PDB file of N, CA, C and O in Angstrom, chain B, residues numbered from 101:
ATOM      1  N   MET B 101       0.797  -1.354  -0.038  1.00  0.00           N
ATOM      2  CA  MET B 101       0.150   0.114   0.250  1.00  0.00           C
ATOM      3  C   MET B 101       0.770   1.170  -0.064  1.00  0.00           C
ATOM      4  O   MET B 101       1.756   1.415   0.631  1.00  0.00           O
ATOM      5  N   GLU B 102       0.504   1.942  -0.950  1.00  0.00           N
ATOM      6  CA  GLU B 102       1.304   3.446  -0.834  1.00  0.00           C
ATOM      7  C   GLU B 102       1.018   4.466   0.436  1.00  0.00           C
ATOM      8  O   GLU B 102      -0.141   4.690   0.789  1.00  0.00           O
ATOM      9  N   LEU B 103       1.776   4.871   0.880  1.00  0.00           N
ATOM     10  CA  LEU B 103       0.960   5.769   1.794  1.00  0.00           C
ATOM     11  C   LEU B 103       1.877   7.142   1.812  1.00  0.00           C
ATOM     12  O   LEU B 103       1.833   7.802   2.851  1.00  0.00           O
ATOM     13  N   GLU B 104       2.516   7.506   0.976  1.00  0.00           N
ATOM     14  CA  GLU B 104       3.151   8.696   1.103  1.00  0.00           C
ATOM     15  C   GLU B 104       2.232   9.274   0.030  1.00  0.00           C
ATOM     16  O   GLU B 104       1.690   8.710  -0.921  1.00  0.00           O
ATOM     17  N   ASN B 105       2.185  11.114   0.606  1.00  0.00           N
ATOM     18  CA  ASN B 105       1.571  11.684  -0.694  1.00  0.00           C
ATOM     19  C   ASN B 105       0.125  11.360  -0.467  1.00  0.00           C
ATOM     20  O   ASN B 105      -0.528  11.540  -1.495  1.00  0.00           O
ATOM     21  N   ARG B 106      -0.605  10.926   0.587  1.00  0.00           N
ATOM     22  CA  ARG B 106      -2.166  10.535  -0.140  1.00  0.00           C
ATOM     23  C   ARG B 106      -3.020  11.867   0.914  1.00  0.00           C
ATOM     24  O   ARG B 106      -2.718  12.603   1.854  1.00  0.00           O
ATOM     25  N   MET B 107      -4.365  11.547  -0.053  1.00  0.00           N
ATOM     26  CA  MET B 107      -4.902  12.492   0.350  1.00  0.00           C
ATOM     27  C   MET B 107      -6.129  11.766   1.299  1.00  0.00           C
ATOM     28  O   MET B 107      -6.535  10.679   0.887  1.00  0.00           O
ATOM     29  N   ALA B 108      -6.655  12.242   2.383  1.00  0.00           N
ATOM     30  CA  ALA B 108      -7.951  11.760   3.239  1.00  0.00           C
ATOM     31  C   ALA B 108      -8.700  12.746   3.516  1.00  0.00           C
ATOM     32  O   ALA B 108      -8.226  13.836   3.837  1.00  0.00           O
ATOM     33  N   GLU B 109     -10.143  12.485   3.423  1.00  0.00           N
ATOM     34  CA  GLU B 109     -10.850  13.538   4.497  1.00  0.00           C
ATOM     35  C   GLU B 109     -10.586  13.163   6.135  1.00  0.00           C
ATOM     36  O   GLU B 109      -9.983  12.162   6.523  1.00  0.00           O
ATOM     37  N   MET B 110     -11.172  14.193   6.985  1.00  0.00           N
ATOM     38  CA  MET B 110     -10.787  13.906   8.353  1.00  0.00           C
ATOM     39  C   MET B 110     -11.681  13.039   8.966  1.00  0.00           C
ATOM     40  O   MET B 110     -11.443  12.636  10.104  1.00  0.00           O
ATOM     41  N   SER B 111     -13.002  12.586   8.170  1.00  0.00           N
ATOM     42  CA  SER B 111     -13.168  11.607   8.579  1.00  0.00           C
ATOM     43  C   SER B 111     -12.568  10.475   8.740  1.00  0.00           C
ATOM     44  O   SER B 111     -12.693   9.903   9.823  1.00  0.00           O
ATOM     45  N   LEU B 112     -11.893   9.979   7.849  1.00  0.00           N
ATOM     46  CA  LEU B 112     -11.184   9.005   8.036  1.00  0.00           C
ATOM     47  C   LEU B 112     -10.096   8.830   8.836  1.00  0.00           C
ATOM     48  O   LEU B 112      -9.879   7.698   9.266  1.00  0.00           O
ATOM     49  N   VAL B 113      -9.281   9.842   9.154  1.00  0.00           N
ATOM     50  CA  VAL B 113      -8.383   9.465  10.007  1.00  0.00           C
ATOM     51  C   VAL B 113      -8.644  10.071  11.387  1.00  0.00           C
ATOM     52  O   VAL B 113      -7.758  10.482  12.136  1.00  0.00           O
ATOM     53  N   SER B 114      -9.953  10.082  11.641  1.00  0.00           N
ATOM     54  CA  SER B 114     -10.682  10.865  12.891  1.00  0.00           C
ATOM     55  C   SER B 114     -11.491   9.551  13.842  1.00  0.00           C
ATOM     56  O   SER B 114     -11.877   9.576  15.011  1.00  0.00           O
ATOM     57  N   LYS B 115     -11.552   8.500  12.865  1.00  0.00           N
ATOM     58  CA  LYS B 115     -11.959   7.449  13.392  1.00  0.00           C
ATOM     59  C   LYS B 115     -11.475   6.908  14.615  1.00  0.00           C
ATOM     60  O   LYS B 115     -10.252   6.927  14.756  1.00  0.00           O
ATOM     61  N   LEU B 116     -12.221   6.394  15.601  1.00  0.00           N
ATOM     62  CA  LEU B 116     -11.741   5.731  17.071  1.00  0.00           C
ATOM     63  C   LEU B 116     -12.224   4.049  16.939  1.00  0.00           C
ATOM     64  O   LEU B 116     -11.670   3.274  17.718  1.00  0.00           O
ATOM     65  N   ASP B 117     -12.836   3.712  16.353  1.00  0.00           N
ATOM     66  CA  ASP B 117     -13.910   2.406  16.787  1.00  0.00           C
ATOM     67  C   ASP B 117     -12.859   1.498  16.323  1.00  0.00           C
ATOM     68  O   ASP B 117     -12.655   1.273  15.130  1.00  0.00           O
ATOM     69  N   VAL B 118     -12.020   0.844  17.542  1.00  0.00           N
ATOM     70  CA  VAL B 118     -11.264  -0.259  16.786  1.00  0.00           C
ATOM     71  C   VAL B 118     -11.724  -1.525  15.975  1.00  0.00           C
ATOM     72  O   VAL B 118     -11.079  -2.232  15.200  1.00  0.00           O
ATOM     73  N   ASN B 119     -12.828  -1.587  16.320  1.00  0.00           N
ATOM     74  CA  ASN B 119     -13.622  -2.426  15.376  1.00  0.00           C
ATOM     75  C   ASN B 119     -13.598  -2.391  14.072  1.00  0.00           C
ATOM     76  O   ASN B 119     -13.436  -3.371  13.345  1.00  0.00           O
ATOM     77  N   ASP B 120     -13.786  -1.057  13.663  1.00  0.00           N
ATOM     78  CA  ASP B 120     -14.114  -0.573  12.211  1.00  0.00           C
ATOM     79  C   ASP B 120     -13.145   0.401  11.637  1.00  0.00           C
ATOM     80  O   ASP B 120     -13.809   1.349  11.216  1.00  0.00           O
ATOM     81  N   ILE B 121     -12.064   0.569  11.460  1.00  0.00           N
ATOM     82  CA  ILE B 121     -10.599   1.514  11.076  1.00  0.00           C
ATOM     83  C   ILE B 121     -10.257   1.103  10.485  1.00  0.00           C
ATOM     84  O   ILE B 121     -10.086  -0.112  10.588  1.00  0.00           O
ATOM     85  N   ARG B 122      -9.758   2.045   9.012  1.00  0.00           N
ATOM     86  CA  ARG B 122      -8.925   1.750   8.082  1.00  0.00           C
ATOM     87  C   ARG B 122      -7.396   1.451   8.884  1.00  0.00           C
ATOM     88  O   ARG B 122      -7.119   1.670  10.064  1.00  0.00           O
ATOM     89  N   ILE B 123      -6.595   0.918   7.879  1.00  0.00           N
ATOM     90  CA  ILE B 123      -5.268   0.669   8.344  1.00  0.00           C
ATOM     91  C   ILE B 123      -4.480   2.469   8.542  1.00  0.00           C
ATOM     92  O   ILE B 123      -3.906   2.975   9.507  1.00  0.00           O
ATOM     93  N   GLU B 124      -4.816   3.047   7.083  1.00  0.00           N
ATOM     94  CA  GLU B 124      -4.320   4.552   7.569  1.00  0.00           C
ATOM     95  C   GLU B 124      -4.875   5.466   8.791  1.00  0.00           C
ATOM     96  O   GLU B 124      -4.198   6.382   9.257  1.00  0.00           O
ATOM     97  N   ALA B 125      -5.961   5.185   9.188  1.00  0.00           N
ATOM     98  CA  ALA B 125      -6.538   5.993  10.294  1.00  0.00           C
ATOM     99  C   ALA B 125      -5.456   5.601  11.390  1.00  0.00           C
ATOM    100  O   ALA B 125      -4.855   6.463  12.031  1.00  0.00           O
ATOM    101  N   LEU B 126      -5.207   3.948  11.595  1.00  0.00           N
ATOM    102  CA  LEU B 126      -4.952   3.621  12.893  1.00  0.00           C
ATOM    103  C   LEU B 126      -2.956   4.271  12.702  1.00  0.00           C
ATOM    104  O   LEU B 126      -2.253   4.557  13.672  1.00  0.00           O
ATOM    105  N   LEU B 127      -2.493   4.342  11.212  1.00  0.00           N
ATOM    106  CA  LEU B 127      -1.433   4.829  11.793  1.00  0.00           C
ATOM    107  C   LEU B 127      -1.237   6.107  11.935  1.00  0.00           C
ATOM    108  O   LEU B 127      -0.194   6.575  12.392  1.00  0.00           O
ATOM    109  N   PHE B 128      -2.504   6.976  11.449  1.00  0.00           N
ATOM    110  CA  PHE B 128      -2.293   8.382  11.947  1.00  0.00           C
ATOM    111  C   PHE B 128      -2.600   8.597  13.477  1.00  0.00           C
ATOM    112  O   PHE B 128      -2.125   9.523  14.133  1.00  0.00           O
ATOM    113  N   GLN B 129      -3.216   7.898  13.832  1.00  0.00           N
ATOM    114  CA  GLN B 129      -3.486   7.789  15.006  1.00  0.00           C
ATOM    115  C   GLN B 129      -2.281   7.447  16.378  1.00  0.00           C
ATOM    116  O   GLN B 129      -2.230   7.900  17.521  1.00  0.00           O
ATOM    117  N   ILE B 130      -1.499   6.560  15.722  1.00  0.00           N
ATOM    118  CA  ILE B 130      -0.273   6.329  16.586  1.00  0.00           C
ATOM    119  C   ILE B 130       0.943   7.035  16.121  1.00  0.00           C
ATOM    120  O   ILE B 130       2.001   6.805  16.706  1.00  0.00           O
ATOM    121  N   GLY B 131       0.907   7.869  15.134  1.00  0.00           N
ATOM    122  CA  GLY B 131       1.897   9.044  14.977  1.00  0.00           C
ATOM    123  C   GLY B 131       2.950   8.344  13.730  1.00  0.00           C
ATOM    124  O   GLY B 131       4.141   8.589  13.541  1.00  0.00           O
ATOM    125  N   TYR B 132       2.051   7.404  12.983  1.00  0.00           N
ATOM    126  CA  TYR B 132       3.106   6.868  11.827  1.00  0.00           C
ATOM    127  C   TYR B 132       3.175   7.954  11.050  1.00  0.00           C
ATOM    128  O   TYR B 132       4.252   8.390  10.645  1.00  0.00           O
ATOM    129  N   LEU B 133       1.634   8.674  10.675  1.00  0.00           N
ATOM    130  CA  LEU B 133       2.016   9.353   9.636  1.00  0.00           C
ATOM    131  C   LEU B 133       1.611  10.754   9.939  1.00  0.00           C
ATOM    132  O   LEU B 133       1.006  10.986  10.985  1.00  0.00           O
ATOM    133  N   THR B 134       1.804  11.382   9.383  1.00  0.00           N
ATOM    134  CA  THR B 134       1.846  13.050   9.809  1.00  0.00           C
ATOM    135  C   THR B 134       1.020  13.874   8.369  1.00  0.00           C
ATOM    136  O   THR B 134       1.054  13.584   7.173  1.00  0.00           O
ATOM    137  N   ILE B 135       0.136  15.256   9.286  1.00  0.00           N
ATOM    138  CA  ILE B 135      -0.516  15.696   7.831  1.00  0.00           C
ATOM    139  C   ILE B 135       0.081  16.583   7.480  1.00  0.00           C
ATOM    140  O   ILE B 135       0.495  17.317   8.378  1.00  0.00           O
ATOM    141  N   THR B 136       0.327  16.854   6.434  1.00  0.00           N
ATOM    142  CA  THR B 136       1.543  18.182   6.054  1.00  0.00           C
ATOM    143  C   THR B 136       0.828  19.200   4.914  1.00  0.00           C
ATOM    144  O   THR B 136       1.327  19.978   4.101  1.00  0.00           O
ATOM    145  N   GLU B 137      -0.816  18.775   5.282  1.00  0.00           N
ATOM    146  CA  GLU B 137      -1.519  20.091   4.267  1.00  0.00           C
ATOM    147  C   GLU B 137      -3.030  19.746   4.377  1.00  0.00           C
ATOM    148  O   GLU B 137      -3.556  18.665   4.646  1.00  0.00           O
ATOM    149  N   GLU B 138      -3.734  21.268   4.025  1.00  0.00           N
ATOM    150  CA  GLU B 138      -4.708  21.101   4.288  1.00  0.00           C
ATOM    151  C   GLU B 138      -5.287  22.022   2.963  1.00  0.00           C
ATOM    152  O   GLU B 138      -5.039  23.213   2.773  1.00  0.00           O
ATOM    153  N   VAL B 139      -6.363  20.888   1.863  1.00  0.00           N
ATOM    154  CA  VAL B 139      -6.888  21.523   0.930  1.00  0.00           C
ATOM    155  C   VAL B 139      -8.587  21.514   0.785  1.00  0.00           C
ATOM    156  O   VAL B 139      -9.300  20.512   0.719  1.00  0.00           O
ATOM    157  N   LYS B 140      -8.940  22.687   0.761  1.00  0.00           N
ATOM    158  CA  LYS B 140     -10.416  22.811   0.849  1.00  0.00           C
ATOM    159  C   LYS B 140     -10.963  22.620  -0.570  1.00  0.00           C
ATOM    160  O   LYS B 140     -10.350  23.030  -1.556  1.00  0.00           O
ATOM    161  N   ASP B 141     -12.275  21.909  -0.644  1.00  0.00           N
ATOM    162  CA  ASP B 141     -12.780  21.583  -2.241  1.00  0.00           C
ATOM    163  C   ASP B 141     -14.130  21.974  -1.691  1.00  0.00           C
ATOM    164  O   ASP B 141     -14.851  21.158  -1.116  1.00  0.00           O
ATOM    165  N   GLY B 142     -14.452  23.214  -1.875  1.00  0.00           N
ATOM    166  CA  GLY B 142     -15.929  23.598  -1.627  1.00  0.00           C
ATOM    167  C   GLY B 142     -15.961  23.509  -0.041  1.00  0.00           C
ATOM    168  O   GLY B 142     -15.188  24.080   0.729  1.00  0.00           O
ATOM    169  N   TYR B 143     -17.218  22.512   0.345  1.00  0.00           N
ATOM    170  CA  TYR B 143     -17.678  22.482   1.708  1.00  0.00           C
ATOM    171  C   TYR B 143     -16.776  21.173   2.112  1.00  0.00           C
ATOM    172  O   TYR B 143     -17.012  20.644   3.198  1.00  0.00           O
ATOM    173  N   ARG B 144     -15.659  20.591   1.192  1.00  0.00           N
ATOM    174  CA  ARG B 144     -15.160  19.469   1.719  1.00  0.00           C
ATOM    175  C   ARG B 144     -13.632  19.844   2.468  1.00  0.00           C
ATOM    176  O   ARG B 144     -13.091  20.937   2.296  1.00  0.00           O
ATOM    177  N   THR B 145     -13.132  18.920   3.191  1.00  0.00           N
ATOM    178  CA  THR B 145     -11.355  19.425   3.253  1.00  0.00           C
ATOM    179  C   THR B 145     -10.505  18.081   3.500  1.00  0.00           C
ATOM    180  O   THR B 145     -10.640  17.146   4.289  1.00  0.00           O
ATOM    181  N   PHE B 146      -9.820  18.301   2.759  1.00  0.00           N
ATOM    182  CA  PHE B 146      -8.950  16.737   2.525  1.00  0.00           C
ATOM    183  C   PHE B 146      -7.538  17.391   3.404  1.00  0.00           C
ATOM    184  O   PHE B 146      -7.171  18.527   3.706  1.00  0.00           O
ATOM    185  N   TYR B 147      -7.076  16.199   3.584  1.00  0.00           N
ATOM    186  CA  TYR B 147      -5.463  16.197   4.399  1.00  0.00           C
ATOM    187  C   TYR B 147      -4.731  15.562   3.418  1.00  0.00           C
ATOM    188  O   TYR B 147      -5.167  14.567   2.841  1.00  0.00           O
ATOM    189  N   ARG B 148      -3.458  16.141   3.136  1.00  0.00           N
ATOM    190  CA  ARG B 148      -2.340  15.281   2.795  1.00  0.00           C
ATOM    191  C   ARG B 148      -1.186  14.458   3.653  1.00  0.00           C
ATOM    192  O   ARG B 148      -0.539  15.169   4.422  1.00  0.00           O
ATOM    193  N   TRP B 149      -0.987  13.636   3.634  1.00  0.00           N
ATOM    194  CA  TRP B 149      -0.033  13.069   4.693  1.00  0.00           C
ATOM    195  C   TRP B 149       1.440  12.723   4.001  1.00  0.00           C
ATOM    196  O   TRP B 149       1.684  12.742   2.794  1.00  0.00           O
ATOM    197  N   ILE B 150       2.472  12.361   5.216  1.00  0.00           N
ATOM    198  CA  ILE B 150       3.347  11.972   4.694  1.00  0.00           C
ATOM    199  C   ILE B 150       3.985  10.862   6.013  1.00  0.00           C
ATOM    200  O   ILE B 150       3.336  10.543   7.009  1.00  0.00           O
ATOM    201  N   ILE B 151       4.962  10.550   5.794  1.00  0.00           N
ATOM    202  CA  ILE B 151       5.754   9.450   6.709  1.00  0.00           C
ATOM    203  C   ILE B 151       6.915   9.716   7.290  1.00  0.00           C
ATOM    204  O   ILE B 151       7.945   9.186   6.873  1.00  0.00           O
ATOM    205  N   PRO B 152       6.916  10.661   8.440  1.00  0.00           N
ATOM    206  CA  PRO B 152       7.995  11.346   9.150  1.00  0.00           C
ATOM    207  C   PRO B 152       9.022  10.403   9.584  1.00  0.00           C
ATOM    208  O   PRO B 152       9.071   9.330  10.185  1.00  0.00           O
ATOM    209  N   ILE B 153      10.049  11.472   8.885  1.00  0.00           N
ATOM    210  CA  ILE B 153      11.472  11.058   8.925  1.00  0.00           C
ATOM    211  C   ILE B 153      12.120  10.883  10.562  1.00  0.00           C
ATOM    212  O   ILE B 153      13.291  10.543  10.730  1.00  0.00           O
TER     213      ILE B 153
END
């Protein structure tokens, strides 16, 4: 899975239900992914993330 430089809505990365969580959300929650940019598209907001060094 390519994780570097992907875009996601905050609803993806803010999920806290351990029985229903995507790998990207889990990696963000444990600090493996870092949000680097916020992109607004009308009423929707997307976030770009990277794997911090």
